[in-house]
N, C-alpha and C positions, 0 to 999 in steps of 0.2 A: 499430849503424845499420838495427836494425829499431824498432820504434813500440813504445813498452811498450803502447800503447793496445791490442796485439795478442792480448798476449800474457796466460795464463791462468800464473800464475807460487804452487805452495803448497807449505810447508811445514808436521810434525809434530813433537812434542811430544811422548815417554814423558810420560806424570799417574803415572808411577812407578818406585821404583828400591829392588830388594828387598824389593819387594811392599810395601810402603807410599806409599799419598800423598806424591807432592808437596809442597813448598811450590808455594805458588801465583806467588809471587816467583822462584821458579828460570824459571817457563814463559812466565816474561816475559821475562827475561835472555836464553830460547834464542831467542826470537821478535825482542827486540834484535838480540841478537848477530849472526839471517840474514837480515836487515833490511841491517848494518855488511858485515858476506859478501858479499850479492850486490848490497852499491851501490844500494840501491830503497829510498826510503820506504814505501813497504806492499808486500804482494802480495797475492794474488786469496783466497785462501785457511789457514784454521792450521785442520790437526784436531788432539786427542787420538787419538792413535797408539796404537793394542792395550787399550783399554778395556775390561779383565777384567766382570764381570758382578758381584762382586762390589763395585769400586768404581766402578761408574755411577755409582749415584745421589749417590756424594761428587765423583766431578766435575762431577754437573750438577750439581746447591748454593753449593758450596765451590770451586771453580777455574773453573764456566765463567762465573761475577757477573767477574769479577779479570779474564778476559781480553775479555772484553763489557768492559769500561769501556779495552783496549786501541784496540778495535773505531775504539769511540765515540773517539780524535785519532785515527784514518785510518789508523794500520797494519797495517791489514789488513778485504776485504774478507767471508766469506763466513767461519764459521766449522763445524766437526763433528767429528766422532769416525770411525774405524778399530776394527773386529770384534779378534779376536785369533784365525781360525777357526788353525785346527781346535781350541782349547778353548775354545772355543763352540759346540757342535756344532748347539743348538736356537736359535739365535742372539738369545740372555732380553735379551742388550745391545745388541743393533741392534735388536731390534721393537721396545723400550722405547722407545726415543729416539725413533724414527723415530715418536711419539706422542705426546712430551715437549714435540712445540711450541717448542724454540727449538737447536736442532740442524735449520739450513745444508743441510748434505752430507752420507752419512756412505759410508764404504768397506769395501763389502765381499766375500766371495767367493761366488762361484759359476762353477759352469762344466758340463758337460755329465754329468758324475758327482758335481754336485754341485749336487741342483735344489730343496732344500729351500726358499730365500727365494724361488720363488712364493707356495708359499704361509707361509710364516711372515714375510715382511715386506716383496716386494716390491708387497703387495695395498696398505699403509700407507704405504712413499713416494712409493707412486702416486697413492691419497686425500690424501696432507700433503703431494702440490705437491716431495718432498725432491727432490732432486742426486745422480747417485749416481758412484763413481768403482768401479768392477770389477779386480777383483783375483788371483789364482788362472787365470786365464782358460784359464791353457797349460800352467804354467813341467814340471816334469819328466815330468810324472804322458802325454803327452801324446808327448810330445817325445824322451824316451827308454828307447832298447828296451827293451823287459820287462815295462818300469814300468808301464803300464798291465794286463799281464792280474796283474800284482801285486796293483794292484790293487783292482780284480776278482774273485780268489779270494777276499782278504781278504773285501773288500761279501757275498758268494758263503755263507765261513765263516758270517760274525755272523748274515746270512739276508736280508739284503738288498737282496741280485739271483739272482735262481733260477739254476739248480748246472747249466745248459747253458751258459750264459757262460764261465763258469769253463773250461769243455772243448774252447773257440772258439782257433784261435793268434791267431786279428784279426778279435775279436769285435765290432769296429766296422765293420769291412771295407764293409758294407754303404752309408757315408756315403759313399765317394771312386767315384763315376760320371760321362760326359758332362755329364746333367743336373746335379749333387752337386757333391758338396765336390772340390778337386785335391789336399788331404794333409789330413790327421787335422786340421793344427794349421790349417789353413784352416778346417776343418769348428768348429774350437773357438771359434776369431773371432768369425764368422760365429755360430754358434747364440750369444752371449752379443749379439754388438752387437744383434742382433732382440729379444728377450727382454725387450717392456712395463716400463719404469720402470729400464734400466739403458742406463746416457747417460757416459754414457765407460769406457769396456776401455785399462786397462796394460797395458804391455810394455815392459822391461829384453833389452838385451840387446850385446852388446858385437861391437855388427856392422850396418854401414850397409848393407850387403842382406839385411840380418834383416828392419829399419826398414821399407824398403821393399816388404817383403811381409808384416807384417806390414800394412800401411797398406789396402793392395791389398785385402786381403781383406778389411777393417771394410767399409771402401769397397763390397764385394759385393752384390748380393742374397741376403733369406734361403734358406740352403736346405730344397729341396720341403717339401714339407710331409708326403707320409710318412716321409722322415727323421725330420724337427722327431717328429712320432706314437711313431714307433719307439723314439728315443732314449726 
């Protein structure tokens, strides 16, 4: 009962199996199976999913041209790649992809404690007018009790955060106040949503109340500038 033109449907397929590049025809078959399963003539975006840096040149040079021919047949509108965080911490793959001129969209990791994309990736995304889907905005790090403290301790131990943060019981509590965020999760969604170059904020849940709460956070204004700068 919904207008197809009002929906954006995406699908993805891994270009590797057992650490090796999959034959291009397997990815075409995967796309065709998706269309049959969904009962659709096309999807809006096809992603090469979880592309590691070492396989990226072959994905770009060998697999992408084959899928481009499927796009010419009308099976999808835009082509993209997704990162493999945290297995590519310097974003070598996506930083290169954002400069290669063949991709329309990148699915990337970005959150309040992973701000590297601001320097390594987002400038290329903005310059070359790529779309972005942002993953890992919340995940367990900001929702599971104790996980944030463990992650901060790990970053303190490896020297990427100052020592005093590991001693704080609630190290990001400064974000939650009357004119700031309502919760830590609210802060996380708003932080990513208003970052230049971040276009679509991804989230997954099996709870309809969480869906509404997440949407409300994404639609709220940016965090206060003082809080952003402290982060």
